[in-house]
C-alpha positions in Angstrom: 5.3 -42.8 -55.6 2.3 -44.5 -57.5 -0.3 -45.6 -54.9 -0.2 -48.7 -53.4 -3.6 -50.1 -53.9 -3.3 -53.8 -52.5 -6.1 -56.4 -51.4 -6.2 -56.4 -47.8 -7.2 -59.7 -46.2 -10.9 -60.9 -45.8 -10.2 -60.3 -41.9 -9.6 -56.7 -42.5 -13.1 -56.6 -43.7 -14.8 -58.5 -40.7 -12.9 -56.1 -38.3 -15.1 -54.3 -36.2 -15.8 -51.0 -35.3 -12.8 -49.1 -33.8 -14.1 -47.0 -31.4 -12.1 -43.7 -30.6 -9.6 -45.1 -27.8 -6.4 -42.8 -27.6 -6.6 -38.7 -27.9 -4.9 -38.9 -31.3 -8.0 -41.1 -32.2 -10.5 -39.0 -31.1 -8.6 -35.7 -32.6 -9.3 -37.3 -36.0 -12.9 -38.5 -35.8 -13.5 -34.6 -34.5 -12.1 -33.3 -37.6 -14.0 -35.6 -39.6 -17.0 -34.1 -38.0 -16.3 -30.7 -38.5 -15.9 -31.1 -42.0 -18.7 -33.6 -42.6 -21.1 -33.7 -39.5 -23.8 -35.4 -40.8 -21.9 -37.9 -42.6 -19.1 -38.5 -39.5 -20.8 -41.7 -38.0 -19.4 -43.2 -41.0 -16.2 -43.0 -40.6 -13.9 -45.2 -37.8 -10.1 -44.6 -37.2 -7.3 -46.2 -36.0 -3.6 -44.0 -35.4 -1.8 -47.0 -34.2 -0.6 -47.8 -38.0 2.9 -48.3 -37.9 5.2 -46.0 -40.2 6.8 -47.7 -43.4 9.8 -47.8 -43.5 10.1 -45.0 -41.4 7.3 -42.8 -43.7 3.9 -41.7 -43.0 0.9 -44.2 -44.1 -2.6 -44.4 -44.2 -4.9 -47.6 -45.3 -8.6 -47.1 -46.2 -10.7 -49.8 -46.4 -14.8 -50.6 -45.9 -15.8 -52.6 -43.1 -18.3 -55.5 -42.4 -20.7 -53.2 -40.8 -20.8 -50.6 -43.5 -18.3 -47.9 -42.2 -15.0 -46.5 -43.9 -11.9 -47.2 -41.7 -9.0 -45.1 -42.2 -6.0 -46.2 -40.3 -2.9 -44.4 -40.4 0.5 -43.2 -37.9 -1.1 -40.3 -36.5 -3.7 -37.8 -37.1 -2.5 -36.0 -40.0 -2.0 -39.1 -41.8 -6.0 -40.2 -40.7 -6.8 -36.4 -42.3 -5.3 -37.0 -45.3 -6.5 -40.4 -46.0 -10.1 -39.0 -44.8 -9.3 -36.2 -47.9 -8.0 -38.9 -50.1 -11.6 -40.4 -50.0 -13.4 -37.0 -50.4 -11.6 -36.4 -53.3 -11.3 -39.8 -55.1 -14.5 -41.6 -53.8 -16.8 -38.8 -53.0 -15.5 -36.4 -55.4 -15.6 -33.4 -53.1 -13.7 -30.8 -52.3 -12.2 -28.4 -49.5 -10.3 -25.2 -50.1 -9.8 -21.6 -48.8 -11.7 -20.6 -51.3 -15.1 -22.2 -51.4 -16.0 -26.2 -50.5 -18.2 -28.6 -52.5 -19.5 -31.2 -49.9 -22.6 -32.3 -51.5 -22.5 -36.0 -50.2 -25.3 -38.7 -51.2 -27.2 -39.9 -48.0 -25.2 -43.3 -48.3 -21.4 -42.7 -48.6 -19.7 -44.6 -51.5 -17.9 -47.2 -50.5 -14.1 -47.4 -50.8 -13.7 -50.6 -53.0 -10.8 -52.0 -53.2 -8.4 -51.1 -50.5 -5.6 -48.5 -50.7 -2.7 -48.2 -49.0 -0.6 -45.2 -49.8 2.8 -44.5 -48.1 4.3 -40.6 -48.0 7.5 -40.3 -50.4 8.7 -37.0 -47.7 9.3 -37.3 -44.6 8.5 -33.4 -43.7 5.9 -31.2 -45.6 6.1 -27.5 -44.3 3.9 -24.8 -44.2 3.7 -21.4 -43.6 5.7 -18.4 -43.9 6.4 -15.7 -41.2 4.4 -13.5 -44.0 1.9 -15.5 -43.8 0.9 -14.7 -40.5 0.8 -11.4 -40.8 -0.7 -10.4 -44.8 -3.5 -13.3 -44.2 -3.8 -14.4 -40.6 -3.1 -11.6 -38.2 -6.8 -10.9 -37.2 -7.7 -15.1 -37.0 -10.0 -16.1 -33.8 -9.9 -19.6 -32.7 -12.6 -20.8 -35.2 -10.7 -19.6 -38.0 -7.4 -21.0 -36.9 -9.4 -24.8 -36.2 -10.2 -24.7 -39.8 -6.6 -24.3 -41.4 -5.4 -26.8 -39.1 -7.7 -29.1 -40.3 -6.8 -28.2 -43.7 -3.5 -28.5 -43.0 -3.9 -31.7 -41.6 -6.2 -32.9 -44.7 -3.3 -31.6 -46.8 -0.5 -34.0 -45.2 1.7 -30.8 -43.3 3.1 -32.1 -40.0 5.4 -29.1 -39.8 3.8 -25.6 -39.9 5.4 -22.8 -38.7 3.7 -21.6 -35.5 4.5 -18.3 -33.5 1.3 -17.2 -32.5 1.7 -15.9 -29.2 5.5 -15.2 -29.4 4.8 -11.5 -28.4 3.9 -12.8 -24.9 7.4 -14.9 -24.7 8.9 -11.7 -25.5 7.0 -9.3 -23.9 8.1 -11.5 -20.1 11.5 -11.6 -21.6 11.7 -7.9 -21.9 10.1 -7.6 -18.1 13.0 -9.7 -16.8 15.5 -8.1 -18.1 14.4 -4.6 -16.8 11.9 -3.2 -19.2 8.7 -1.2 -18.0 5.1 -2.5 -19.1 5.1 0.5 -21.6 8.7 0.2 -22.8 8.0 -3.5 -23.5 4.9 -3.1 -25.2 6.1 0.4 -27.4 9.0 -2.5 -28.9 6.6 -4.7 -30.1 4.6 -4.5 -33.5 0.9 -4.4 -33.9 -0.4 -7.5 -35.4 -0.2 -7.0 -38.9 3.3 -6.1 -38.6 4.4 -9.0 -36.1 6.2 -11.2 -38.9 8.5 -8.5 -39.7 9.6 -8.3 -36.1 10.0 -12.0 -35.8 12.0 -12.0 -39.0 14.4 -9.0 -37.5 13.8 -6.3 -39.9 11.6 -3.7 -37.6 10.7 -2.8 -34.1 7.7 -1.6 -32.8 5.8 -0.9 -36.1 1.8 -0.7 -35.3 2.3 -0.8 -32.0 2.4 -0.1 -28.9 0.6 -3.4 -28.5 -2.1 -3.6 -26.0 -1.7 -6.0 -22.8 -5.1 -7.8 -23.4 -3.8 -8.2 -27.0 -0.8 -10.2 -25.3 -2.7 -12.1 -23.0 -5.3 -13.3 -25.3 -2.3 -14.2 -27.8 -1.2 -17.0 -25.2 -4.3 -18.9 -25.3 -4.7 -18.4 -28.4 -1.3 -19.8 -29.2 -1.8 -22.6 -26.5 -5.0 -23.6 -28.6 -3.2 -23.7 -31.7 0.0 -25.5 -30.9 -1.6 -27.9 -28.8 -3.9 -28.9 -31.7 -1.3 -29.5 -34.4 1.0 -31.7 -31.5 -2.2 -34.1 -31.1 -2.6 -34.4 -34.8 0.9 -35.4 -35.0 2.4 -32.3 -36.3 5.5 -31.2 -34.9 5.6 -27.1 -34.9 8.3 -25.0 -35.7 8.7 -22.6 -32.5 10.9 -19.4 -32.5 14.8 -19.6 -31.6 16.5 -16.3 -31.1 19.3 -14.7 -33.5 20.5 -11.8 -31.5 17.5 -8.9 -32.8 16.7 -7.2 -30.0 14.8 -3.8 -29.0 17.1 -0.7 -29.2 16.5 -0.3 -25.6 18.1 -3.0 -24.4 21.6 -1.5 -25.2 20.5 0.9 -22.1 18.6 -2.0 -20.1 22.0 -4.3 -20.2 25.1 -1.4 -20.1 28.5 -2.7 -21.7 26.5 -5.3 -24.4 27.5 -5.4 -27.4 24.7 -4.0 -29.5 24.6 -2.1 -33.0 22.2 -0.5 -34.9 22.0 -1.8 -38.8 21.0 -0.7 -41.8 17.7 0.9 -42.5 15.1 -1.8 -43.9 12.3 -0.4 -46.5 12.4 3.0 -44.7 12.6 1.8 -41.2 15.0 2.7 -38.8 18.0 0.0 -38.5 17.3 -3.0 -36.2 19.3 -3.7 -32.7 21.7 -6.4 -33.4 23.3 -8.0 -30.5 26.5 -9.9 -31.0 26.1 -13.1 -31.1 29.5 -13.7 -29.2 28.6 -11.0 -26.2 27.6 -13.3 -23.5 24.3 -11.5 -23.0 23.5 -12.9 -26.1 23.3 -16.2 -24.5 21.8 -14.7 -21.4 18.7 -13.1 -23.0 18.4 -16.2 -25.7 18.2 -18.3 -22.8 15.2 -16.5 -21.2 13.3 -15.9 -24.3 13.3 -19.8 -24.6 12.5 -20.4 -21.1 9.6 -18.4 -21.5 8.6 -19.8 -24.9 8.6 -23.2 -23.1 6.7 -22.2 -20.5 4.0 -21.1 -22.3 4.0 -23.1 -24.9 5.9 -26.3 -24.1 8.7 -27.0 -26.9 8.6 -29.4 -30.2 12.3 -29.3 -30.2 12.1 -27.3 -33.6 13.9 -23.5 -33.5 13.7 -21.2 -36.6 17.0 -19.0 -36.4 18.0 -16.7 -39.0 21.2 -14.7 -38.2 21.4 -11.5 -39.6 17.9 -11.9 -41.9 18.5 -9.4 -44.6 21.0 -7.7 -42.9 24.8 -7.8 -42.6 27.1 -9.2 -39.6 29.4 -7.1 -38.3 32.5 -9.6 -39.3 32.6 -11.3 -42.7 35.6 -13.1 -41.3 35.4 -16.8 -41.5 36.6 -17.2 -38.0 33.9 -14.9 -36.5 31.1 -16.3 -38.6 32.1 -20.0 -37.3 31.7 -18.6 -33.6 28.4 -17.2 -34.7 27.3 -20.8 -35.7 28.6 -22.5 -32.8 26.8 -19.9 -30.6 23.7 -20.6 -32.1 24.1 -24.4 -31.5 25.2 -24.1 -27.9 22.3 -21.3 -27.3 19.6 -24.1 -28.4 21.5 -27.4 -27.4 22.0 -26.0 -23.8 18.3 -24.7 -23.2 17.0 -27.9 -25.1 19.1 -31.2 -25.8 16.8 -32.5 -28.5 16.8 -29.0 -30.0 17.1 -28.8 -33.9 17.8 -25.4 -35.4 15.8 -24.5 -38.6 17.2 -22.0 -41.0 15.7 -20.1 -44.2 17.8 -20.0 -47.3 16.9 -16.6 -47.9 19.7 -15.3 -46.2 22.2 -18.3 -44.6 25.3 -17.8 -44.8 27.9 -20.6 -45.2 30.7 -19.9 -42.9 27.4 -20.0 -40.0 25.8 -22.9 -41.1 28.4 -25.8 -41.7 30.1 -25.2 -38.6 26.6 -26.7 -37.1 26.3 -30.5 -35.9 24.3 -32.1 -39.1 21.6 -33.4 -37.0 20.9 -30.1 -35.3 20.2 -28.2 -38.4 17.8 -28.4 -40.8 17.2 -25.7 -43.9 14.3 -24.6 -45.6 14.7 -23.6 -49.3 12.0 -21.2 -49.5 11.5 -20.9 -53.3 13.6 -24.2 -54.1 15.9 -22.4 -55.9 19.0 -22.0 -53.4 20.1 -25.8 -53.3 22.0 -25.4 -56.8 24.5 -22.7 -55.3 25.1 -24.3 -52.3 25.6 -27.7 -53.2 22.3 -29.4 -52.1 23.3 -27.3 -48.6 26.8 -28.7 -48.0 25.1 -32.1 -47.2 22.9 -30.9 -44.4 19.2 -32.0 -44.4 16.8 -29.5 -46.4 13.4 -28.8 -47.1 12.7 -27.8 -50.9 9.8 -25.5 -51.5 7.6 -23.4 -53.7 7.0 -19.4 -52.7 4.2 -18.5 -55.1 2.9 -15.4 -53.4 4.2 -12.3 -52.3 2.0 -9.7 -50.3 -1.1 -11.4 -50.6 -1.4 -10.2 -53.4 -4.5 -11.0 -55.7 -4.1 -12.0 -58.9 -4.5 -15.1 -61.0 -1.1 -16.8 -61.9 1.2 -19.9 -60.9 3.2 -22.6 -63.4 0.7 -25.8 -63.4 2.6 -27.8 -66.1 5.9 -27.3 -63.9 3.9 -28.2 -60.9 2.5 -30.9 -62.4 6.0 -32.5 -62.9 5.9 -32.4 -59.2 9.1 -30.8 -58.5 8.7 -32.2 -54.8 8.5 -35.6 -55.3 11.4 -35.9 -58.2 13.8 -34.0 -56.1 13.5 -35.7 -53.0 13.8 -38.5 -54.7 17.1 -37.8 -56.4 18.6 -35.8 -53.6 19.3 -37.8 -50.7 19.6 -35.0 -48.1 16.2 -33.3 -49.5 13.8 -34.6 -46.8 10.9 -32.8 -47.4 8.7 -30.0 -49.3 7.3 -26.9 -48.3 5.0 -24.5 -49.2 6.1 -20.8 -48.2 3.7 -18.2 -49.7 3.6 -14.5 -48.4 -0.4 -14.7 -48.2 -3.2 -17.7 -48.6 -6.4 -17.8 -49.9 -5.8 -17.1 -53.6 -5.6 -19.3 -56.4 -6.8 -22.4 -54.9 -5.8 -24.9 -58.0 -2.5 -24.4 -57.6 -1.9 -25.4 -53.7 -4.1 -28.2 -54.7 -1.9 -29.6 -56.7 0.9 -28.5 -54.6 -0.7 -30.4 -51.9 -1.2 -33.2 -53.6 2.7 -33.6 -54.2 3.5 -33.8 -51.0 2.0 -37.6 -51.0 3.5 -39.1 -54.6 6.2 -38.9 -56.7 3.7 -39.5 -59.8 3.7 -36.8 -62.4 0.4 -35.5 -63.8 -1.1 -34.8 -67.2 -2.3 -30.8 -66.3 -5.2 -31.2 -68.3 -6.6 -34.6 -67.1 -5.6 -33.4 -63.4 -7.8 -30.0 -64.1 -10.6 -32.0 -65.6 -10.7 -34.2 -62.3 -10.2 -30.6 -59.9 -13.5 -28.8 -61.9 -15.6 -31.9 -61.6 -14.5 -32.3 -57.7 -14.5 -28.6 -57.4 -18.1 -28.2 -58.9 -20.0 -31.4 -58.2 -20.6 -32.2 -61.8 -19.3 -32.6 -65.0 -19.2 -29.8 -67.4 -17.2 -29.6 -71.1 -18.0 -25.9 -70.4 -16.1 -25.8 -67.3 -13.0 -28.2 -68.8 -12.5 -26.0 -71.5 -12.6 -22.8 -69.3 -9.6 -24.4 -67.0 -8.1 -25.3 -70.6 -7.7 -21.6 -71.4 -6.4 -20.7 -68.1 -3.8 -23.7 -67.8 -2.5 -22.2 -71.0 -3.6 -18.3 -70.0 -2.1 -17.0 -66.4 -1.2 -20.3 -65.4 0.8 -20.9 -68.3 4.6 -21.6 -68.2 6.7 -18.9 -66.0 3.7 -17.6 -64.3 5.1 -18.4 -60.5 6.8 -16.2 -58.3 5.7 -12.5 -58.0 2.7 -11.0 -59.2 2.5 -9.0 -62.0 0.9 -5.4 -61.2 -2.6 -4.5 -61.4 -3.7 -1.2 -62.8 -6.5 -1.4 -60.5 -4.4 -1.0 -57.4 -1.5 0.8 -59.3 -0.9 4.6 -57.8 -1.7 7.0 -60.3 0.7 8.3 -62.5 0.4 9.3 -66.4 1.9 6.1 -67.3 1.8 4.3 -64.2 4.7 1.8 -64.1 3.6 -1.0 -61.6 0.8 -1.5 -58.8 3.7 -2.2 -56.3 7.3 -2.4 -55.5 8.2 -5.5 -57.8 7.0 -6.9 -61.1 5.4 -4.2 -63.5 2.7 -4.9 -65.8 2.6 -7.9 -67.8 0.2 -10.3 -69.7 1.2 -13.8 -70.7 -1.9 -14.5 -72.4 -4.7 -12.5 -74.8 -7.2 -10.6 -72.6 -10.2 -11.5 -75.2 -8.8 -15.3 -74.1 -9.8 -15.2 -70.3 -12.9 -13.3 -70.9 -14.0 -16.7 -73.0 -12.7 -19.0 -70.1 -15.2 -16.7 -68.2 -18.2 -17.2 -70.4 -17.9 -20.5 -70.5 -17.7 -21.0 -67.0 -20.8 -19.1 -66.5 -22.7 -20.6 -69.6 -23.1 -23.9 -66.9 -24.0 -22.0 -63.8 -27.2 -23.7 -63.1 -26.0 -26.7 -63.3 -22.9 -25.8 -61.1 -24.3 -23.1 -59.2 -24.9 -24.9 -56.1 -21.2 -25.4 -55.4 -19.5 -22.3 -53.2 -16.5 -23.2 -54.6 -17.8 -22.8 -58.4 -19.2 -19.6 -57.2 -15.7 -18.1 -55.6 -14.2 -19.5 -59.2 -16.8 -17.4 -61.3 -16.2 -14.0 -59.5 -12.3 -14.7 -59.1 -11.9 -15.6 -62.7 -14.0 -12.3 -63.7 -12.1 -10.3 -61.3 -9.6 -11.0 -63.1 -11.4 -10.0 -66.7 -12.3 -6.6 -65.4 -8.8 -6.1 -63.8 -7.2 -6.7 -67.2 -9.8 -4.7 -69.0 -8.3 -1.7 -66.5 -5.0 -2.1 -68.4 -6.9 -1.1 -71.9 -9.1 1.9 -70.5 -6.5 3.7 -68.5 -4.3 4.5 -71.9 -7.6 6.0 -72.9 -6.9 8.5 -70.4 -3.0 9.1 -71.0 -3.7 9.1 -74.4 -6.8 11.9 -74.2 -3.7 14.1 -71.7 -1.5 14.4 -74.1 -4.0 15.4 -76.8 -5.1 18.1 -74.4 -8.6 16.6 -75.5 -10.5 17.5 -72.4 -13.7 15.5 -73.9 -11.9 12.4 -74.5 -10.4 12.8 -70.8 -13.7 13.4 -69.3 -15.1 9.8 -71.2 -12.2 8.2 -70.2 -11.6 9.2 -66.6 -15.5 8.1 -66.2 -14.9 4.9 -67.8 -12.0 3.7 -65.5 -13.9 5.3 -62.9 -16.8 3.0 -63.2 -15.0 -0.2 -64.1 -13.3 0.1 -60.9 -16.5 0.8 -58.6 -18.3 -2.1 -60.7 -15.5 -4.5 -59.7 -15.6 -3.4 -56.4 -19.6 -4.3 -56.5 -18.9 -7.7 -58.0 -16.2 -8.6 -55.3 -18.6 -7.5 -52.5 -20.2 -10.7 -53.1 -17.6 -12.8 -51.4 -16.3 -12.6 -48.0 -12.5 -13.6 -49.3 -12.4 -9.9 -51.3 -13.4 -8.0 -48.7 -12.0 -5.3 -46.9 -14.8 -4.6 -44.3 -14.5 -8.4 -43.2 -10.7 -7.7 -42.8 -11.5 -4.5 -40.8 -14.1 -5.9 -38.6 -12.1 -9.0 -37.6 -9.3 -6.4 -36.5 -11.6 -4.4 -34.5 -13.1 -7.5 -33.1 -9.9 -7.8 -30.9 -10.1 -4.6 -29.3 -11.3 -4.5 -25.7 -11.9 -0.8 -25.6 -12.0 1.8 -28.2 -8.7 2.8 -28.2 -7.6 -0.7 -29.0 -9.9 -0.8 -31.7 -8.8 1.7 -33.4 -5.2 0.7 -33.2 -6.1 -2.5 -34.7 -7.9 -0.9 -37.5 -4.8 1.3 -38.4 -2.8 -1.8 -39.0 -5.8 -3.3 -40.8 -5.6 -0.2 -43.3 -2.0 0.3 -43.4 -0.8 -3.1 -44.0 -2.1 -3.3 -48.1 -1.9 0.5 -48.5 1.1 2.4 -47.6 2.7 -0.2 -45.1 4.7 2.3 -43.6 6.2 3.4 -41.3 3.1 5.5 -39.8 5.4 8.3 -38.7 7.3 9.4 -41.0 9.5 11.5 -38.6 11.5 8.0 -37.9 11.5 6.9 -41.6 10.4 6.9 -44.9 7.5 5.4 -46.6 8.8 3.5 -49.9 7.2 0.0 -50.0 4.0 1.6 -50.1 1.3 -0.8 -52.2 3.4 -3.5 -51.6 0.6 -5.5 -50.2 -1.9 -4.3 -53.2 -5.3 -6.2 -52.8 -8.3 -6.3 -55.6 -10.8 -6.4 -52.7 -14.1 -4.6 -52.5 -14.3 -1.6 -50.1 -10.5 -1.1 -50.8 -10.9 -0.4 -54.4 -14.3 1.6 -53.6 -12.5 4.1 -50.5 -8.7 4.0 -51.2 -8.0 3.3 -55.1 -10.7 5.1 -56.9 -10.1 8.3 -55.1 -7.1 8.0 -55.7 -7.4 7.8 -59.1 -10.1 10.4 -58.8 -7.7 13.2 -57.2 -4.9 12.3 -60.4 -7.5 12.4 -62.6 -8.8 16.0 -61.0 -5.8 17.4 -61.2 -4.6 16.6 -64.7 -8.3 17.9 -65.6 -7.4 21.5 -64.1 -4.0 21.7 -66.2 -6.1 20.9 -69.6 -8.5 23.4 -68.4 -5.9 25.8 -67.6 -3.5 25.4 -70.2 -1.0 24.8 -67.7 1.8 22.1 -68.0 2.8 19.2 -66.0 5.1 16.5 -66.3 5.9 13.3 -64.4 9.1 13.0 -66.1 12.3 12.7 -64.3 11.1 12.5 -60.9 12.2 10.9 -57.8 11.7 7.2 -57.4 11.2 4.4 -55.0 11.0 0.7 -56.7 10.5 1.8 -60.1 7.7 4.3 -59.6 7.1 7.9 -58.6 8.5 8.3 -54.8 5.7 8.3 -52.1 6.0 12.0 -51.9 7.9 12.6 -55.5 6.2 15.9 -56.6 3.8 18.9 -55.2 0.9 16.3 -56.1 2.3 13.5 -54.9 2.8 15.5 -51.4 -0.8 16.1 -51.2 -2.1 12.4 -51.9 0.6 11.2 -49.8 -1.0 13.2 -46.9 -4.3 11.9 -47.9 -3.6 8.5 -48.0 -1.5 8.8 -44.7 -4.7 10.2 -43.0 -7.0 7.4 -44.8 -4.8 4.9 -42.8 -5.1 6.8 -39.5 -8.8 7.6 -39.5 -11.1 4.9 -37.8 -14.2 4.7 -40.2 -15.6 1.2 -39.2 -17.8 -0.5 -42.5 -20.4 -2.0 -40.6 -22.0 -5.4 -41.5 -19.3 -7.1 -43.5 -21.6 -9.7 -44.8 -21.7 -10.5 -48.7 -23.7 -8.3 -50.6 -25.5 -10.0 -54.0 -25.9 -12.9 -56.1 -22.2 -13.7 -57.7 -23.7 -15.7 -60.8 -26.2 -12.5 -61.1 -23.6 -10.2 -60.6 -21.0 -12.0 -63.0 -23.9 -12.3 -65.6 -24.3 -8.5 -65.3 -20.5 -7.5 -65.9 -20.0 -9.8 -68.6 -22.7 -8.2 -70.7 -21.6 -4.9 -69.9 -17.9 -5.0 -70.5 -17.5 -8.2 -73.2 -17.8 -6.3 -76.3 -15.2 -3.7 -75.5 -12.6 -6.1 -74.0 -13.2 -7.9 -77.4 -13.4 -5.4 -79.6 -11.2 -2.3 -78.0 -10.7 1.1 -79.7 -7.6 1.3 -80.7 -5.2 4.1 -79.3 -2.0 5.3 -81.9 1.0 3.5 -81.0 4.0 6.0 -79.7 6.9 5.1 -82.3 9.0 2.9 -81.5 12.9 3.8 -80.5 16.3 1.4 -81.2 18.2 3.6 -78.6 17.3 1.1 -75.7 15.5 -2.1 -75.0 11.7 -2.1 -74.4 10.8 -1.1 -70.8 14.3 -0.7 -69.9 15.5 1.5 -67.0 18.8 3.5 -67.3 21.4 2.7 -64.4 24.3 4.0 -65.4 26.7 5.9 -67.9 30.1 5.9 -68.8 32.4 8.4 -69.9 36.4 9.6 -70.2 36.3 9.6 -66.5 35.0 6.5 -65.7 36.9 3.8 -68.7 40.3 3.5 -69.6 42.0 1.7 -72.1 42.6 -1.5 -69.9 40.0 -3.5 -68.2 38.6 -2.2 -65.2 35.4 -2.7 -63.5 32.3 -0.3 -63.4 30.0 -0.7 -60.7 26.1 0.8 -60.4 23.5 0.6 -57.6 20.5 -1.3 -59.1 18.7 -1.8 -55.7 15.6 0.3 -56.7 15.2 -1.1 -60.0 14.7 -4.1 -59.6 11.5 -5.6 -60.1 11.6 -8.7 -58.1 13.7 -12.2 -58.7 13.9 -13.4 -62.5 16.2 -12.7 -65.5 17.5 -9.6 -66.3 19.3 -8.1 -69.2 22.3 -5.6 -69.2 22.5 -3.9 -72.3 25.3 -1.4 -72.7 24.9 1.5 -75.9 27.5 3.4 -77.4 26.6 6.9 -77.8 29.7 9.1 -78.5 33.6 9.6 -78.8 36.0 8.2 -80.7 36.3 4.2 -79.0 34.0 1.6 -78.7 33.6 0.1 -75.2 35.1 -3.4 -75.1 33.5 -5.4 -72.4 34.4 -8.6 -71.1 31.9 -9.3 -67.9 29.1 -8.5 -66.0 28.3 -9.2 -62.4 24.7 -9.0 -60.4 26.2 -8.3 -56.7 24.1 -8.5 -53.7 25.6 -7.3 -50.5 28.9 -7.4 -52.3 28.7 -11.2 -52.9 28.2 -11.8 -56.8 25.3 -13.8 -57.5 25.2 -14.4 -61.3 27.6 -13.9 -63.7 27.7 -13.1 -67.9 31.3 -13.5 -69.4 31.6 -13.2 -73.0 33.4 -10.5 -75.4 30.7 -7.7 -76.7 31.4 -4.6 -78.2 29.2 -1.4 -78.3 30.3 1.7 -80.5 29.4 2.2 -84.2 28.2 -1.2 -84.6 27.3 -3.3 -81.8 28.2 -7.2 -80.5 27.2 -9.2 -77.8 26.5 -6.2 -75.9 23.5 -7.6 -73.9 24.4 -9.5 -71.0 21.9 -12.0 -68.8 21.8 -12.4 -65.1 19.6 -14.7 -63.3 18.6 -13.4 -59.9 16.8 -16.5 -58.0 15.9 -14.7 -54.7 14.8 -11.1 -54.4 15.5 -10.3 -50.9 14.4 -6.5 -49.6 17.0 -4.8 -47.3 19.7 -6.5 -49.8 22.2 -4.0 -51.7 22.2 -5.0 -55.4 24.5 -3.6 -57.7 26.2 -4.1 -61.2 29.4 -4.6 -61.9 30.6 -4.2 -65.5 34.6 -5.4 -66.6 35.1 -3.0 -70.0 37.8 -0.9 -71.5 37.7 1.6 -74.6 39.4 0.7 -77.3 42.9 2.9 -78.2 41.4 6.0 -76.3 39.5 6.7 -73.4 37.0 9.1 -75.6 33.8 6.7 -75.1 30.6 7.5 -73.8 27.5 5.8 -73.4 24.2 4.4 -71.3 23.8 1.1 -69.3 20.2 0.1 -69.4 18.3 -2.6 -67.0 15.7 -4.5 -68.5 13.8 -7.7 -67.4 
């Protein structure tokens, strides 16, 4: 929506100073005081402004006595208006990753009065994962800063489940658990999110009673402040997932154990049609309301990343009605908030329209559900996974303002949300996304970035503008949303590493030397811009990406020397690679945002005993490394390195030793003249399994021991000057990045698409001369959401393969289809099929179904490949 800049009547300019007369007014003034304490006296607020046609509104104007008056319909509107002033009149900037608040003694005037009306009713914030990947160890001071940040960016519907462990603890005690049993059922702070999302139980526990009690205090502070500012927090509902011990505590209850999730034992699911479902769910809601009150919004995701006991429509309809009954019996004003991730039509569409709000996490599911069957929904972006650290994000797409455009076109789209798994990364992406909450306007990306750089750094800089232009067409170019490309720094070592986690492999949508130029240009004006903390963050973050990308140039030198059994070249390349990682670690130590020491120190600070401190440190170490389970007797470690992070301390103490161990093993084989290969090893999500062979078994033992062995880091304060360290690293590595030593490239093969994975074969035993379906499992071959190609290549036999259709199945439901005639034999025609996976969910069983026949005879053999 266009900024409605209007002239107010002269009486407005002469209005008396508005002192804080309500708690909402005071909350807004307190927020301003926390952000700019020395200048807060220049502001006055009034939260009595009515909404405009039911939509949040703020106005800004100057008063006759020199104050800046902000009016709004609640604290969030006031805070958003305050942030608008900081950005558009004071040229200032507030972010997760550095602020720039160099205000003059006399603040700039508003000038012509401003009125802005928000086009979106709801602005939603947080993914459950965010609360563990980023916020697991936050105290009230950090939470207060985040709530201020939410309000300043227009958020009015945050997910708010801090303290849920206490509600569950008291619920379990009421149904017969002992204290020890209840705490053992609850996951540690770093893994609580996946307990609330119904994926696991008790991982990283048992949860100390002191943590449970303190979580109530913190949870109350958070939710009360959110409500005071005018937010409507989303609290937790009940979908039937319970600790496994419930089956013994409530004899006769219909509790089944689901399939394993990412190597963890299956969760216990109470059948929603069991009368005990309403009993247990009712107790949980009672306890939650007793502790935290209610805002009438309850997150419920039945059978999330799992399977219902029956897929019959009648059964699923009853489940939906039971969920509605549970919530409305407890709270007649209650409304279910359901994620699109695993939503089922036959559950959702029996719930009353005014009792269900759907959140489309990645903004993609609406197209396959007819805009969610007419239910109100919130569209969203899911930009980050695992709190991984990587420059990326489609700014050109974001500049088109998908929130505002979509919300104005689709009547039942009533809001937008940001559902990243982790924050404290890519601040530019979120700055633009938050701005889109309060406008329907589109942006010119380069012009917007010029203004962004100006306010973020506090001064005009042609070099900074040029740097951001390079970044716009580099890591922030089109099609860079979604799952992060892998990091060689964080990859588990291999001769030919494939990826650094279970998702996307290595990708470079830009030339590495171009990013180097952006870094150089940004550093060129360090003397001019260096007083901005936000500038100093960007200098380190962009430099981090430059050095991280350079690791992809050096590591193949190790592989090349290994293949040639050249010990001298191997030692040189291994030393270069190790030194690069150590230099990166040193540079990152200058910023707390990249500090593993701070992460561990924050975790330990919550412990009241040494035992508790060590437990929390194990949580903190485990999340970004092996993930779990910690006890391999209870499950299998398969999503190791999901939450990889290029952090100081983690690089030096975890990633570097891993590479050293692998390089030492390869070196010993070169010296001894013995053979070693990693071809054909067991795989886990497209890379060598956690215990794939003897070497990986030893490495796994070391990794598990590293997670379980406390080793406090001491002082977590930043070390070194950002600008000086960046300049040193630039001088050291620039030439090799510009003119890297070239290695011979392996001969290309036409037998399979580049970077393809073999997912199956056909033979006379599997094909006939009549069309039939062949099904191949591909769960472990997928690298996240995106566009995949299935290629069928004939190898031998008298008959070619005639294909009519290829389908992608998720839990046996068709989610993508490419139907066209294709052939593969001595010649190939149309033998590649394209399938788009909008949302990739862990715990889902994915398969490819191919409908084909052999022409003339079943004597046909070939291979099926999957590529992305």
